[in-house]
ZALUMVEX-27787 format. One record per residue (C-alpha): x, y, z. Coordinates in steps of 0.05 Angstrom, whole numbers, plus 5000, padded with zeros to 4 digits. Layout:
<atoms>
{{X Y Z}}
...
</atoms>
This chain:
<atoms>
{{5726 4871 5686}}
{{5693 4908 5628}}
{{5618 4914 5625}}
{{5580 4873 5575}}
{{5546 4920 5525}}
{{5471 4925 5534}}
{{5435 4904 5470}}
{{5381 4948 5441}}
{{5331 4891 5448}}
{{5332 4866 5520}}
{{5330 4791 5526}}
{{5273 4794 5577}}
{{5233 4853 5549}}
{{5171 4809 5538}}
{{5170 4793 5612}}
{{5152 4866 5625}}
{{5086 4877 5589}}
{{5083 4953 5594}}
{{5155 4961 5571}}
{{5143 4910 5515}}
{{5083 4948 5488}}
{{5121 5014 5488}}
{{5179 4981 5451}}
{{5133 4950 5400}}
{{5093 5014 5389}}
{{5158 5052 5378}}
{{5182 5000 5327}}
{{5118 5000 5286}}
{{5113 5076 5288}}
{{5177 5080 5246}}
{{5158 5017 5206}}
{{5217 4978 5234}}
{{5190 4911 5211}}
{{5253 4873 5230}}
{{5250 4897 5303}}
{{5175 4884 5306}}
{{5187 4813 5282}}
{{5242 4803 5334}}
{{5198 4830 5389}}
{{5140 4784 5370}}
{{5186 4724 5366}}
{{5211 4739 5436}}
{{5140 4749 5461}}
{{5119 4681 5433}}
{{5178 4647 5467}}
{{5160 4682 5533}}
{{5087 4663 5528}}
{{5104 4590 5522}}
{{5146 4592 5585}}
{{5097 4632 5629}}
{{5058 4600 5684}}
{{4999 4648 5676}}
{{4965 4680 5615}}
{{4995 4745 5590}}
{{4959 4808 5617}}
{{4897 4822 5576}}
{{4909 4897 5568}}
{{4980 4886 5541}}
{{4954 4831 5495}}
{{4902 4877 5465}}
{{4951 4935 5456}}
{{5002 4888 5424}}
{{4953 4864 5371}}
{{4926 4935 5361}}
{{4995 4963 5347}}
{{5009 4910 5295}}
{{4941 4920 5263}}
{{4951 4994 5252}}
{{5010 4979 5207}}
{{4977 4919 5174}}
{{5027 4868 5202}}
{{4973 4814 5196}}
{{5021 4755 5194}}
{{5050 4777 5261}}
{{4981 4786 5291}}
{{4960 4716 5272}}
{{5025 4687 5300}}
{{5020 4724 5366}}
{{4944 4716 5375}}
{{4949 4641 5361}}
{{4999 4632 5418}}
{{4961 4679 5464}}
{{4900 4635 5456}}
{{4941 4571 5466}}
{{4970 4598 5530}}
{{4904 4617 5563}}
{{4890 4688 5539}}
{{4826 4665 5504}}
{{4781 4726 5510}}
{{4734 4744 5452}}
{{4773 4807 5433}}
{{4836 4765 5422}}
{{4800 4713 5381}}
{{4766 4767 5340}}
{{4832 4801 5323}}
{{4860 4733 5305}}
{{4802 4721 5257}}
{{4809 4791 5227}}
{{4883 4779 5214}}
{{4867 4714 5179}}
{{4816 4750 5136}}
{{4865 4804 5116}}
{{4913 4750 5094}}
{{4859 4717 5051}}
{{4846 4656 5095}}
{{4771 4661 5093}}
{{4753 4590 5114}}
{{4802 4590 5172}}
{{4775 4657 5195}}
{{4703 4633 5191}}
{{4721 4572 5234}}
{{4747 4618 5288}}
{{4688 4666 5282}}
{{4634 4612 5287}}
{{4665 4585 5351}}
{{4669 4657 5377}}
{{4596 4670 5357}}
{{4573 4610 5398}}
{{4614 4633 5457}}
{{4584 4703 5455}}
{{4513 4674 5451}}
{{4525 4630 5512}}
{{4555 4687 5552}}
{{4505 4740 5527}}
{{4562 4784 5504}}
{{4524 4830 5458}}
{{4582 4876 5440}}
{{4628 4820 5418}}
{{4571 4784 5384}}
{{4557 4845 5341}}
{{4631 4853 5323}}
{{4637 4778 5308}}
{{4576 4777 5263}}
{{4603 4839 5227}}
{{4667 4800 5212}}
{{4627 4740 5189}}
{{4592 4788 5141}}
{{4660 4814 5118}}
{{4685 4743 5106}}
{{4624 4726 5064}}
{{4629 4792 5027}}
{{4701 4777 5009}}
{{4683 4708 4985}}
{{4632 4739 4939}}
{{4678 4794 4914}}
{{4734 4744 4900}}
{{4687 4705 4854}}
{{4647 4762 4825}}
{{4686 4760 4761}}
{{4644 4701 4739}}
{{4596 4721 4684}}
{{4539 4682 4717}}
{{4553 4672 4791}}
{{4536 4602 4815}}
{{4490 4585 4872}}
{{4547 4581 4923}}
{{4572 4650 4904}}
{{4503 4681 4908}}
{{4495 4647 4975}}
{{4557 4681 5000}}
{{4527 4749 4984}}
{{4461 4731 5019}}
{{4499 4707 5081}}
{{4540 4771 5082}}
{{4477 4814 5078}}
{{4442 4773 5132}}
{{4502 4778 5179}}
{{4507 4854 5173}}
{{4432 4868 5170}}
{{4416 4822 5229}}
{{4460 4865 5274}}
{{4435 4931 5247}}
{{4362 4912 5256}}
{{4375 4898 5330}}
{{4421 4958 5343}}
{{4411 5013 5292}}
{{4466 5055 5323}}
{{4517 5006 5295}}
{{4521 5042 5229}}
{{4583 5003 5206}}
{{4537 4942 5198}}
{{4483 4985 5167}}
{{4527 5016 5113}}
{{4555 4948 5093}}
{{4483 4924 5087}}
{{4470 4983 5041}}
{{4533 4971 5000}}
{{4518 4897 4989}}
{{4445 4908 4972}}
{{4466 4960 4922}}
{{4518 4912 4894}}
{{4465 4858 4887}}
{{4422 4905 4846}}
{{4483 4923 4803}}
{{4498 4849 4791}}
{{4423 4835 4778}}
{{4418 4784 4834}}
{{4354 4771 4872}}
{{4369 4758 4946}}
{{4323 4717 4989}}
{{4328 4768 5046}}
{{4269 4810 5070}}
{{4297 4879 5083}}
{{4277 4952 5072}}
{{4303 4984 5009}}
{{4377 5001 5016}}
{{4360 5074 5001}}
{{4317 5076 5064}}
{{4374 5048 5106}}
{{4422 5099 5074}}
{{4375 5157 5092}}
{{4369 5130 5163}}
{{4445 5127 5170}}
{{4454 5198 5145}}
{{4402 5222 5195}}
{{4438 5188 5252}}
{{4505 5218 5233}}
{{4473 5288 5226}}
{{4445 5281 5297}}
{{4513 5263 5328}}
{{4545 5315 5373}}
{{4614 5291 5352}}
{{4627 5261 5284}}
{{4687 5214 5280}}
{{4733 5196 5222}}
{{4694 5133 5202}}
{{4628 5172 5204}}
{{4653 5215 5146}}
{{4669 5154 5104}}
{{4603 5121 5123}}
{{4564 5183 5103}}
{{4602 5184 5038}}
{{4578 5113 5023}}
{{4507 5129 5043}}
{{4507 5188 4995}}
{{4533 5143 4940}}
{{4473 5097 4952}}
{{4428 5156 4941}}
{{4468 5175 4879}}
{{4482 5243 4910}}
{{4554 5250 4884}}
{{4565 5323 4905}}
{{4545 5305 4976}}
{{4588 5242 4975}}
{{4647 5284 4951}}
{{4635 5334 5008}}
{{4637 5278 5060}}
{{4700 5249 5029}}
{{4732 5318 5030}}
{{4720 5319 5105}}
{{4745 5247 5111}}
{{4811 5262 5076}}
{{4829 5323 5117}}
{{4889 5316 5163}}
{{4862 5274 5220}}
{{4909 5252 5276}}
{{4875 5184 5280}}
{{4878 5171 5205}}
{{4932 5129 5173}}
{{4940 5087 5111}}
{{4898 5030 5140}}
{{4835 5073 5141}}
{{4844 5103 5072}}
{{4864 5037 5040}}
{{4802 5003 5069}}
{{4756 5058 5044}}
{{4787 5060 4975}}
{{4780 4984 4969}}
{{4706 4988 4989}}
{{4693 5044 4938}}
{{4731 5008 4882}}
{{4709 4936 4893}}
{{4640 4937 4926}}
{{4613 5003 4899}}
{{4650 4995 4833}}
{{4662 5069 4823}}
{{4678 5083 4750}}
{{4740 5123 4730}}
{{4703 5143 4666}}
{{4651 5181 4706}}
{{4678 5250 4725}}
{{4639 5254 4791}}
{{4661 5184 4812}}
{{4732 5197 4790}}
{{4735 5258 4835}}
{{4721 5214 4896}}
{{4770 5159 4876}}
{{4827 5207 4863}}
{{4815 5245 4927}}
{{4820 5180 4966}}
{{4883 5160 4928}}
{{4914 5227 4941}}
{{4901 5218 5016}}
{{4929 5148 5015}}
{{4991 5169 4977}}
{{5002 5224 5029}}
{{5004 5174 5087}}
{{5063 5135 5112}}
{{5047 5062 5097}}
{{5005 5079 5036}}
{{5014 5039 4973}}
{{4979 5046 4906}}
{{4981 4999 4847}}
{{4956 5033 4784}}
{{4909 4985 4748}}
{{4903 5027 4685}}
{{4959 5079 4686}}
{{4943 5112 4619}}
{{4871 5126 4638}}
{{4887 5141 4711}}
{{4939 5194 4694}}
{{4896 5226 4640}}
{{4836 5232 4687}}
{{4879 5261 4743}}
{{4906 5313 4694}}
{{4835 5332 4673}}
{{4814 5340 4745}}
{{4876 5382 4760}}
{{4856 5428 4702}}
{{4784 5433 4726}}
{{4774 5502 4758}}
{{4708 5480 4788}}
{{4742 5422 4823}}
{{4796 5469 4848}}
{{4742 5513 4879}}
{{4710 5452 4912}}
{{4776 5431 4943}}
{{4800 5500 4962}}
{{4870 5527 4949}}
{{4906 5490 5005}}
{{4873 5424 4991}}
{{4883 5433 4916}}
{{4958 5439 4928}}
{{4956 5370 4958}}
{{4918 5344 4898}}
{{4969 5377 4851}}
{{5024 5341 4890}}
{{4987 5275 4878}}
{{4979 5290 4803}}
{{5053 5306 4798}}
{{5068 5238 4828}}
{{5022 5205 4777}}
{{5056 5243 4721}}
{{5123 5215 4741}}
{{5097 5145 4725}}
{{5095 5161 4650}}
{{5171 5154 4646}}
{{5176 5088 4684}}
{{5193 5027 4642}}
{{5184 4953 4653}}
{{5243 4912 4629}}
{{5221 4846 4598}}
{{5256 4786 4568}}
{{5239 4765 4497}}
{{5183 4720 4524}}
{{5149 4778 4559}}
{{5170 4761 4631}}
{{5183 4821 4675}}
{{5256 4824 4698}}
{{5262 4894 4726}}
{{5246 4968 4719}}
{{5278 5028 4688}}
{{5263 5100 4672}}
{{5269 5152 4616}}
{{5319 5208 4620}}
{{5335 5258 4566}}
{{5406 5246 4543}}
{{5431 5317 4555}}
{{5410 5310 4629}}
{{5464 5257 4634}}
{{5516 5287 4588}}
{{5511 5342 4535}}
{{5542 5298 4482}}
{{5483 5249 4483}}
{{5437 5304 4460}}
{{5361 5307 4461}}
{{5347 5233 4450}}
{{5312 5194 4506}}
{{5352 5139 4540}}
{{5332 5087 4591}}
{{5369 5081 4658}}
{{5366 5015 4695}}
{{5412 4968 4734}}
{{5472 4930 4706}}
{{5444 4869 4740}}
{{5381 4878 4697}}
{{5413 4894 4629}}
{{5487 4885 4612}}
{{5533 4866 4554}}
{{5584 4839 4605}}
{{5586 4762 4606}}
{{5603 4766 4681}}
{{5538 4802 4695}}
{{5499 4754 4651}}
{{5526 4694 4689}}
{{5518 4725 4758}}
{{5457 4717 4803}}
{{5409 4748 4788}}
{{5430 4743 4715}}
{{5429 4806 4673}}
{{5394 4804 4606}}
{{5434 4812 4543}}
{{5413 4877 4507}}
{{5391 4836 4447}}
{{5341 4798 4491}}
{{5309 4859 4522}}
{{5240 4887 4509}}
{{5219 4952 4542}}
{{5148 4974 4555}}
{{5120 5039 4583}}
{{5055 5018 4616}}
{{5033 5090 4631}}
{{5042 5112 4558}}
{{5024 5054 4512}}
{{5025 4985 4544}}
{{5017 4952 4476}}
{{5082 4981 4448}}
{{5149 4949 4461}}
{{5218 4979 4448}}
{{5284 4945 4434}}
{{5354 4967 4454}}
{{5397 5001 4402}}
{{5462 5004 4441}}
{{5492 5009 4510}}
{{5516 5080 4523}}
{{5544 5068 4593}}
{{5550 5011 4642}}
{{5579 5003 4711}}
{{5579 4934 4745}}
{{5534 4915 4803}}
{{5594 4918 4850}}
{{5603 4992 4833}}
{{5546 5037 4809}}
{{5502 4979 4784}}
{{5478 5023 4726}}
{{5466 5012 4652}}
{{5442 5067 4604}}
{{5415 5046 4536}}
{{5388 5081 4475}}
{{5326 5054 4439}}
{{5317 5033 4366}}
{{5251 5070 4360}}
{{5243 5143 4382}}
{{5202 5163 4443}}
{{5153 5218 4424}}
{{5112 5228 4487}}
{{5154 5240 4549}}
{{5170 5294 4598}}
{{5239 5301 4630}}
{{5244 5289 4704}}
{{5268 5348 4745}}
{{5333 5325 4777}}
{{5345 5345 4849}}
{{5403 5393 4858}}
{{5422 5361 4924}}
{{5404 5304 4971}}
{{5352 5315 5026}}
{{5376 5327 5096}}
{{5378 5264 5139}}
{{5341 5264 5205}}
{{5286 5311 5184}}
{{5233 5257 5173}}
{{5247 5260 5099}}
{{5212 5209 5055}}
{{5228 5180 4987}}
{{5182 5149 4934}}
{{5197 5091 4889}}
{{5156 5076 4826}}
{{5166 5010 4791}}
{{5141 4940 4775}}
{{5149 4899 4839}}
{{5147 4825 4828}}
{{5138 4836 4753}}
{{5067 4863 4766}}
{{5034 4927 4745}}
{{5060 4996 4758}}
{{5062 5010 4832}}
{{5080 5066 4880}}
{{5120 5041 4940}}
{{5101 5085 4999}}
{{5106 5037 5057}}
{{5162 5052 5107}}
{{5192 5103 5060}}
{{5237 5141 5109}}
{{5304 5167 5085}}
{{5356 5135 5131}}
{{5424 5161 5108}}
{{5467 5177 5048}}
{{5540 5175 5031}}
{{5547 5186 4956}}
{{5542 5147 4914}}
{{5496 5108 4961}}
{{5429 5128 4991}}
{{5393 5086 5043}}
{{5318 5087 5054}}
{{5265 5041 5080}}
{{5216 5040 5022}}
{{5202 4965 5015}}
{{5211 4937 4945}}
{{5209 4869 4912}}
{{5244 4835 4855}}
{{5223 4874 4793}}
{{5234 4940 4828}}
{{5308 4939 4810}}
{{5322 4998 4764}}
{{5264 5041 4790}}
{{5271 5116 4798}}
{{5274 5143 4869}}
{{5244 5212 4882}}
{{5247 5261 4939}}
{{5185 5293 4971}}
{{5180 5343 4914}}
{{5180 5287 4862}}
{{5250 5306 4838}}
{{5294 5249 4816}}
{{5349 5232 4866}}
{{5370 5160 4854}}
{{5369 5094 4816}}
{{5342 5039 4861}}
{{5385 4977 4859}}
{{5386 4934 4922}}
{{5358 4920 4990}}
{{5365 4873 5049}}
{{5352 4861 5122}}
{{5425 4871 5141}}
{{5452 4929 5100}}
{{5517 4958 5126}}
{{5507 5028 5154}}
{{5539 5087 5119}}
{{5586 5142 5141}}
{{5629 5096 5184}}
{{5571 5078 5231}}
{{5576 5009 5263}}
{{5526 4954 5251}}
{{5472 4938 5200}}
{{5398 4954 5190}}
{{5341 4934 5144}}
{{5345 4982 5085}}
{{5340 4991 5011}}
{{5396 5024 4972}}
{{5396 5072 4913}}
{{5452 5102 4872}}
{{5455 5178 4873}}
{{5438 5204 4804}}
{{5493 5257 4806}}
{{5544 5202 4819}}
{{5520 5167 4755}}
{{5526 5232 4716}}
{{5597 5243 4743}}
{{5617 5172 4721}}
{{5588 5183 4651}}
{{5625 5249 4645}}
{{5691 5216 4666}}
{{5681 5164 4611}}
{{5660 5212 4555}}
{{5703 5273 4569}}
</atoms>
């Protein structure tokens, strides 16, 4: 009798808590979202069949592993069932509430937190009470920030800000070593002054609290990662931008405990609550340093709100010799890498229909980089399932746009200008290379050619790729999450950079920001390359050299 093959995911792995945690931590470390989902589904099924609550230590580690990679939907699913099945400790409820907050469910999170707050009071659990009230402050802060666009905030909105300040400040007044609560008090009081709101809260001036926090950090024997960010915020409150930059320089060094979660949280705080201004050189230095750190991390993702301004400011900072001296040569190389990545955005196009709806992405290439006969004119490369003259492509799903119906916009150059297609130079159907190359009716005057990679990166060397496009028809975005190169077998390249509809036609770059591929598809069950058995979750690009070879075969 032949042995039954052992599946990668054991049917009873959730019944072995230590083994389950190791399996989950390994999955999230390589951003294997599909496996993490399968593991959590199996855990939920196991929890509902257990006679006793799941071990507390394994429960905490499970939620912590998911949180580090921002899998908040999985946290809320697992935590909900953990609570239902008897693992109802404060830490579990708190992580459940935090996951709800990170998904934008503020009212639901507050319901959980208020019950938890009462529990902590009854049981005199001071640590969890402090953490819970900090999260209540965060929920109220988010409610205010979500509505702060109103020209004259209403009473309810102002009340949210007051409640947030009270929640943070109440904890800090009792335990001044909890500087996380203190710095949020500082940030929100500063925000209230910025928004010209009088709060009915009797507190010291936020500058006094900021000085107190900086003194406490200076007295510490060991400063941790969050202390650097906190000190940066405290320095901002005192309008000491050189000191704030110095702290953020320390914060963005290579720290083993740092990942995209930390840098994304800090960047959001600096952008939304502190409202740092790109137009101010000192503030721009801090913002771009944080963005560079985030872009460097696996799991980092940046959406460029104002590409034209963002790229111009980064270029100015890169040319600033004083800023280079502040960063130091090694750090400045990292910043130059970030600026190079921003520069690549200038050639990325959004493909629109005639009504202005985003249908995909594309990118500029100089004609002679595809074939010498095309010459120096700029052409746009995209997918055949985005633009095609072929009636078969136009009737397929998703339907390609007819060239006559296409409008093309370069958000990082001039978002107000739109281009129309002159002619289709080359097209290969979605079942083959899924590529269309078009010329434009109006000339492109401001563009730089992408350097084209001479070869593909080696597989298995932790190589990463970068995709720049318009996911979901939104603004220009860098896809950095889960961006590991998986395999290649020309003309196809597989990688795990997650993309959405609207990313079709995006350029794919290697780690040196050289063009390697045209992004065209993705799925949870992509067939593996090079004769390997099975499927995996992956995105797929078409090797740019394969496109050039096909154009040459047609034109020669």
